[in-house]
C-alpha positions in Angstrom: -183.1 -45.5 101.1 -184.0 -46.5 97.5 -187.6 -47.1 96.7 -186.9 -48.9 93.4 -186.4 -52.5 92.5 -184.1 -53.8 89.7 -184.7 -57.2 88.2 -182.1 -58.6 85.9 -183.2 -60.8 83.0 -179.6 -61.2 81.8 -176.1 -59.7 82.2 -176.1 -60.0 86.0 -173.8 -63.0 86.3 -172.2 -63.1 82.8 -170.9 -60.8 80.1 -173.8 -61.1 77.6 -177.6 -60.9 77.5 -177.8 -57.5 79.2 -181.4 -56.8 80.2 -182.4 -54.9 83.4 -185.9 -54.0 84.5 -186.3 -51.0 86.9 -189.5 -50.9 88.8 -190.6 -47.5 90.2 -193.8 -49.1 91.3 -195.3 -52.6 90.8 -197.3 -51.1 87.9 -194.6 -49.0 86.3 -191.2 -50.2 85.0 -188.5 -49.3 82.6 -186.4 -51.9 80.6 -182.7 -51.1 79.9 -181.4 -53.2 77.0 -182.7 -56.5 75.8 -179.7 -58.5 74.5 -178.8 -62.0 73.3 -176.8 -64.5 75.4 -173.5 -65.7 73.9 -170.7 -68.1 74.8 -170.9 -69.7 78.3 -173.9 -67.6 79.1 -176.0 -69.7 76.7 -177.7 -72.5 78.7 -176.6 -75.8 77.1 -179.9 -77.5 78.0 -182.0 -74.9 76.2 -182.4 -74.1 72.6 -182.0 -70.5 71.5 -185.7 -69.9 71.1 -186.4 -71.2 74.6 -183.7 -69.3 76.3 -184.3 -66.0 74.6 -188.1 -66.1 74.8 -189.5 -63.1 76.7 -191.5 -64.4 79.6 -190.9 -61.6 82.0 -193.5 -58.8 82.8 -194.0 -56.4 79.9 -197.4 -55.1 81.0 -195.8 -52.6 83.4 -193.3 -51.3 80.9 -193.5 -47.6 80.0 -190.4 -47.8 77.8 -187.3 -49.7 76.7 -184.0 -47.8 76.6 -181.2 -49.2 74.3 -177.8 -48.2 75.5 -176.1 -49.2 72.2 -176.7 -51.6 69.3 -174.3 -54.5 70.0 -176.2 -57.8 69.7 -175.7 -58.7 73.4 -177.7 -55.5 74.2 -180.4 -55.5 71.5 -180.6 -59.1 70.1 -183.7 -60.0 72.1 -185.7 -57.2 70.5 -187.5 -59.6 68.1 -188.5 -61.7 71.0 -189.8 -58.7 73.0 -191.9 -57.5 70.1 -193.2 -61.0 69.5 -194.3 -61.1 73.1 -196.5 -58.2 72.4 -194.5 -55.1 73.5 -195.8 -52.1 71.6 -194.4 -49.3 73.8 -191.6 -46.7 73.0 -188.0 -47.9 72.3 -185.6 -45.1 73.1 -182.0 -44.8 71.9 -179.6 -42.1 70.8 -179.9 -40.5 67.3 -176.8 -42.4 65.9 -178.1 -45.7 67.4 -181.4 -45.2 65.6 -179.5 -45.4 62.3 -177.3 -48.3 63.3 -180.0 -50.4 64.8 -181.8 -51.6 61.7 -178.9 -53.4 60.1 -178.1 -55.1 63.4 -181.6 -56.4 63.9 -182.1 -57.3 60.2 -178.9 -59.4 60.4 -180.0 -61.0 63.7 -183.3 -61.9 62.1 -181.7 -63.6 59.1 -179.3 -65.6 61.3 -181.7 -66.6 64.1 -185.3 -66.3 62.8 -186.0 -66.1 59.1 -184.6 -65.2 55.7 -188.1 -64.2 54.5 -187.6 -60.6 53.2 -191.3 -59.9 53.7 -191.3 -60.9 57.4 -188.1 -59.0 58.0 -189.7 -56.0 56.4 -192.8 -56.2 58.6 -190.6 -56.4 61.7 -188.5 -53.4 60.6 -191.7 -51.4 60.0 -193.0 -52.3 63.5 -189.7 -51.3 65.0 -189.6 -48.0 63.2 -193.1 -47.1 64.5 -191.9 -47.7 68.1 -188.4 -46.2 67.9 -187.9 -42.8 69.6 -184.5 -41.3 68.9 -183.3 -38.9 71.6 -180.6 -36.2 71.6 -177.8 -36.6 74.1 -177.9 -34.4 77.2 -181.7 -33.7 77.3 -184.3 -35.0 79.7 -187.2 -36.9 78.3 -190.3 -37.5 80.5 -192.0 -40.9 80.3 -194.4 -40.5 83.3 -195.7 -37.4 84.9 -198.8 -37.7 87.1 -199.9 -37.1 90.6 -198.1 -40.3 91.8 -194.9 -40.3 89.9 -192.5 -38.5 87.6 -190.1 -40.6 85.6 -187.5 -39.0 83.3 -184.5 -40.4 81.3 -181.5 -38.7 79.8 -178.8 -40.2 77.6 -175.1 -39.2 77.8 -172.2 -40.3 75.6 -170.7 -43.6 76.8 -167.7 -43.7 74.3 -168.1 -47.4 73.6 -169.3 -47.4 70.0 -170.9 -44.7 67.9 -174.3 -43.9 69.4 -173.6 -45.6 72.7 -175.0 -44.0 75.8 -175.3 -44.4 79.5 -178.7 -43.7 81.0 -179.7 -41.3 83.8 -183.1 -42.1 85.3 -184.7 -39.5 87.6 -187.6 -40.7 89.8 -189.9 -38.7 92.0 -192.6 -40.5 94.0 -194.7 -37.5 94.8 -197.1 -39.1 97.3 -194.1 -40.5 99.3 -192.0 -37.4 98.7 -189.1 -39.6 97.7 -186.6 -39.1 94.9 -183.9 -41.3 93.4 -181.4 -40.8 90.7 -180.2 -44.0 89.0 -177.5 -44.4 86.3 -177.2 -47.5 84.0 -173.7 -47.4 82.5 -174.4 -49.7 79.6 -170.9 -50.4 78.2 -168.5 -47.6 78.9 -165.7 -46.9 76.4 -162.0 -46.8 76.8 -160.5 -43.3 76.9 -158.0 -43.8 74.1 -160.4 -44.5 71.3 -159.7 -42.2 68.3 -163.3 -42.4 66.9 -165.1 -42.0 70.2 -165.5 -39.1 72.7 -164.6 -40.3 76.2 -167.5 -40.5 78.6 -167.9 -37.8 81.2 -169.1 -38.9 84.6 -172.5 -37.9 85.8 -172.7 -35.3 88.6 -174.4 -37.7 90.9 -176.2 -41.0 91.3 -177.9 -42.7 94.2 -177.7 -46.1 92.5 -175.2 -47.0 89.8 -175.6 -50.1 87.6 -172.0 -50.5 86.4 -170.5 -52.8 83.8 -167.5 -54.9 84.9 -166.3 -56.6 81.7 -162.7 -55.5 82.3 -163.0 -55.0 86.0 -159.9 -57.1 86.7 -157.7 -55.7 83.9 -155.9 -52.7 82.7 -155.4 -51.9 79.0 -152.2 -50.9 77.3 -152.0 -47.3 76.2 -152.9 -46.2 72.7 -149.2 -45.8 71.7 -148.4 -49.3 72.8 -151.4 -50.9 71.1 -150.5 -49.1 67.8 -147.0 -50.3 68.1 -148.2 -53.9 68.6 -150.5 -53.6 65.6 -147.6 -52.2 63.5 -145.4 -55.1 64.5 -148.1 -57.7 63.6 -148.5 -56.1 60.1 -144.7 -55.9 59.6 -144.5 -59.7 60.4 -147.1 -60.2 57.7 -145.2 -58.1 55.2 -142.0 -60.0 55.9 -143.6 -63.5 55.7 -146.3 -63.0 53.1 -148.9 -63.9 55.6 -152.4 -62.8 56.6 -153.4 -61.2 59.9 -156.9 -62.5 60.6 -158.7 -60.1 63.0 -162.0 -61.4 64.4 -164.0 -58.3 65.1 -167.5 -57.1 65.6 -168.9 -55.4 62.5 -169.6 -52.2 64.4 -167.1 -50.3 66.6 -164.0 -52.4 66.6 -163.8 -52.7 62.8 -164.0 -48.9 62.3 -161.4 -48.2 64.9 -159.0 -50.7 63.4 -159.5 -49.2 59.9 -158.8 -45.7 61.3 -155.5 -46.8 62.8 -154.5 -49.0 59.8 -155.0 -46.0 57.4 -152.7 -44.0 59.6 -150.0 -46.7 59.6 -150.2 -47.1 55.9 -149.9 -43.3 55.4 -146.8 -43.2 57.6 -145.3 -46.6 56.5 -143.9 -45.8 53.0 -143.5 -48.2 50.2 -143.6 -51.6 52.0 -147.0 -50.7 53.4 -148.4 -49.6 50.0 -148.7 -53.3 49.0 -150.7 -54.3 52.1 -154.3 -55.1 51.4 -156.8 -54.4 54.1 -159.8 -56.6 53.6 -163.2 -56.1 55.3 -165.0 -59.4 54.7 -168.4 -58.5 56.1 -171.3 -56.9 54.2 -172.7 -55.8 57.5 -169.4 -54.1 58.5 -169.3 -52.4 55.1 -172.8 -51.1 55.7 -171.8 -49.8 59.1 -168.8 -48.1 57.6 -171.1 -46.1 55.3 -173.3 -45.1 58.2 -170.3 -44.1 60.3 -169.2 -41.8 57.5 -172.6 -40.2 57.4 -172.5 -39.7 61.1 -169.1 -37.8 61.0 -170.6 -35.0 63.0 -170.6 -37.3 66.0 -166.8 -38.1 65.6 -164.4 -36.5 68.0 -162.2 -33.5 67.0 -159.1 -35.6 66.1 -161.0 -37.7 63.5 -162.8 -34.7 62.0 -159.4 -32.9 61.6 -158.1 -35.8 59.6 -161.1 -35.6 57.3 -160.5 -31.9 56.8 -156.9 -32.7 55.6 -158.4 -34.9 52.9 -157.8 -38.2 54.6 -160.5 -40.8 54.5 -159.9 -43.2 57.5 -162.9 -45.5 56.6 -162.5 -45.4 52.8 -158.8 -45.5 51.6 -157.0 -46.9 48.6 -155.8 -50.1 50.3 -159.2 -51.0 51.6 -161.1 -53.8 49.9 -164.6 -54.8 50.8 -165.8 -58.4 50.2 -169.6 -58.7 49.6 -170.8 -61.9 48.2 -170.2 -65.4 49.6 -168.5 -66.4 46.3 -166.1 -63.4 46.7 -165.5 -64.5 50.2 -164.5 -68.0 49.2 -162.3 -66.7 46.4 -160.5 -64.3 48.8 -159.8 -67.1 51.3 -158.3 -69.3 48.5 -156.3 -66.4 47.1 -154.6 -65.6 50.4 -153.9 -69.2 51.1 -152.3 -69.8 47.7 -150.3 -66.6 47.4 -147.8 -64.8 49.5 -149.7 -61.5 49.4 -149.6 -59.8 52.8 -153.0 -58.8 54.1 -155.0 -57.8 57.1 -158.5 -59.4 57.1 -161.2 -58.1 59.4 -164.1 -60.4 59.6 -167.0 -61.2 61.9 -167.8 -62.6 64.3 -165.8 -61.0 67.1 -165.8 -64.2 69.3 -165.6 -66.6 66.4 -169.1 -68.0 67.2 -169.8 -68.1 63.5 -169.5 -65.9 60.4 -166.9 -65.6 57.7 -163.9 -65.4 60.0 -164.3 -69.2 60.6 -163.4 -69.9 56.9 -160.2 -68.0 57.3 -159.2 -69.7 60.5 -160.0 -73.2 59.2 -157.7 -72.4 56.2 -154.9 -70.6 58.0 -154.6 -71.7 61.7 -152.3 -74.6 60.6 -149.7 -72.4 58.9 -147.0 -70.5 60.7 -146.9 -67.5 58.3 -150.4 -66.4 59.3 -151.5 -64.7 62.5 -154.7 -64.4 64.5 -155.0 -61.0 66.2 -157.6 -60.7 69.0 -158.5 -57.1 69.7 -161.6 -57.7 71.8 -163.0 -59.6 74.7 -163.4 -63.4 74.2 -166.1 -64.7 76.5 -165.7 -68.0 78.3 -167.1 -70.8 76.2 -166.5 -69.2 72.8 -164.1 -70.5 70.2 -162.1 -67.3 70.5 -161.3 -68.0 74.1 -160.4 -71.6 73.3 -158.0 -70.5 70.6 -156.3 -68.1 73.1 -156.0 -70.9 75.6 -154.9 -73.7 73.2 -152.3 -71.4 71.4 -150.3 -71.4 74.6 -149.5 -75.1 74.3 -149.7 -75.4 70.5 -153.0 -77.3 70.9 -156.0 -77.7 68.7 -159.4 -76.1 68.3 -162.7 -77.3 66.9 -164.3 -75.1 64.2 -167.3 -76.1 62.3 -166.9 -79.7 63.4 -163.2 -79.9 62.3 -160.3 -80.1 64.7 -157.5 -77.8 63.6 -153.9 -77.6 64.9 -152.9 -74.1 65.9 -149.5 -73.3 64.3 -150.3 -69.7 63.3 -149.1 -66.9 65.6 -151.9 -65.9 68.1 -151.7 -62.5 69.7 -154.1 -60.4 71.9 -154.0 -56.7 72.1 -156.2 -55.6 75.0 -155.8 -51.9 74.3 -158.2 -52.1 71.4 -161.1 -53.1 73.7 -164.1 -50.8 73.4 -164.7 -51.4 77.1 -163.3 -49.3 79.9 -160.7 -51.1 82.0 -160.6 -51.2 85.8 -158.9 -47.8 86.2 -161.4 -46.2 83.9 -164.4 -47.8 85.6 -163.1 -46.7 89.0 -162.5 -43.2 87.6 -166.1 -43.1 86.3 -167.2 -43.3 89.9 -164.4 -41.2 91.4 -165.1 -38.2 89.1 -168.7 -37.9 90.3 -169.4 -35.0 92.6 -171.8 -37.1 94.7 -170.9 -40.8 94.8 -173.5 -43.6 94.6 -174.8 -45.2 97.8 -175.5 -48.4 96.0 -173.4 -49.9 93.1 -174.7 -53.0 91.2 -172.0 -54.7 89.2 -173.2 -56.4 86.0 -171.9 -57.5 82.6 -168.7 -59.3 83.8 -167.4 -62.7 84.8 -167.2 -63.4 88.4 -163.5 -62.7 88.8 -163.9 -59.3 87.0 -166.9 -58.3 89.2 -165.0 -59.4 92.4 -161.9 -57.5 91.5 -163.8 -54.3 90.6 -165.8 -54.7 93.8 -162.6 -54.8 95.8 -161.3 -51.8 94.0 -164.5 -49.9 94.7 -164.3 -50.9 98.4 -160.8 -49.4 98.6 -161.9 -46.3 96.8 -164.8 -45.7 99.2 -162.6 -46.5 102.3 -164.7 -45.0 105.1 -167.6 -43.9 103.0 -170.8 -46.0 103.2 -171.6 -48.0 100.1 -173.6 -51.1 99.2 -171.8 -53.1 96.4 -173.9 -55.8 94.8 -172.5 -58.5 92.6 -168.9 -58.0 93.4 
């Protein structure tokens, strides 16, 4: 029997806003992630400040653990600190370097553009941040009543991502429990990520279910689909617009585009690859600094003199004026290009300018390489493209005549097979599995898959 209680402050019924509070005792708790709500998970009757305000118990917190720096896992940090939390904030060493650009950008978008206030917040965050090495236990509480330890392991989702092992020992009760919070687990075919290894055991597993009802295409298939999209652009003088998160997906796409250009010969030499996101460019620089955390395949490419995140065809757009000029240039000319721009679900950002200008022309393409949550413009474009419909962007209704494609194999999330494999490879399977971070259909499908996997073994599946 478990002696712990887990309270979800987001991410239990939807795909965003991940925030889970583990109570070892009523006076001692641990928070895992503190993310923003996006898409359909945003309550329409509430403004952003009201929905994201931290009104849950922080007095009992002995620590916050960040699994990775995507905004739906860390975006409520400003609200948490504003509520008075001054305890330690744990994350992996790479995440410690990636976190500040994410939070500074979130502050500028959702709070203030005042550089002094942003600097004060960053200083406060720096004082509380505790970077941890992968694969080592760190003790948070060790007294006569309780020992509480955490350990981060590579999750393979984005650079620095981790799943969290929590080891609890209630000494007076002589009870122990091992919990694992998956965070977001990565797909096994990512060239810039080391695939996650399953833990030896878990009594309770809090498992993401984003793609719990789907299976990704293999890496060879997705690369072929990407090549075909670019060849279409080369033949038609069009632009491939890729809405992508600034961290993770952008770097993986650049890695594969560099390889396609290297192999493609003369036609590919005239292809421009444009990263129109100052934040993504900043992450590219940090990724290059953190090359020691890259997998063997990527480091081998570097040793051969290749630079997958900094190659001749790569153009970075910084200022807003340059952004507007680039949109105009690609609309007026027949110059083939791939544009990678945020945001990944088209909830704002520079990608909107490209889509407003290009969705109505057949020579252009929209290429989705990541999950589009229900209620986001990205999901609406996917849906309306099937019937040549229209979509509203920035208050303007735009006909969809451009080619719209989705390549699921580029998802940074594990698919159903990989999620089941994460459990199956454990030496001692969990007695309790709590499914989070997924729409209802995905959680239900993954729950059914887990039930089949367990067959006659006892298990409690929550949220499926």
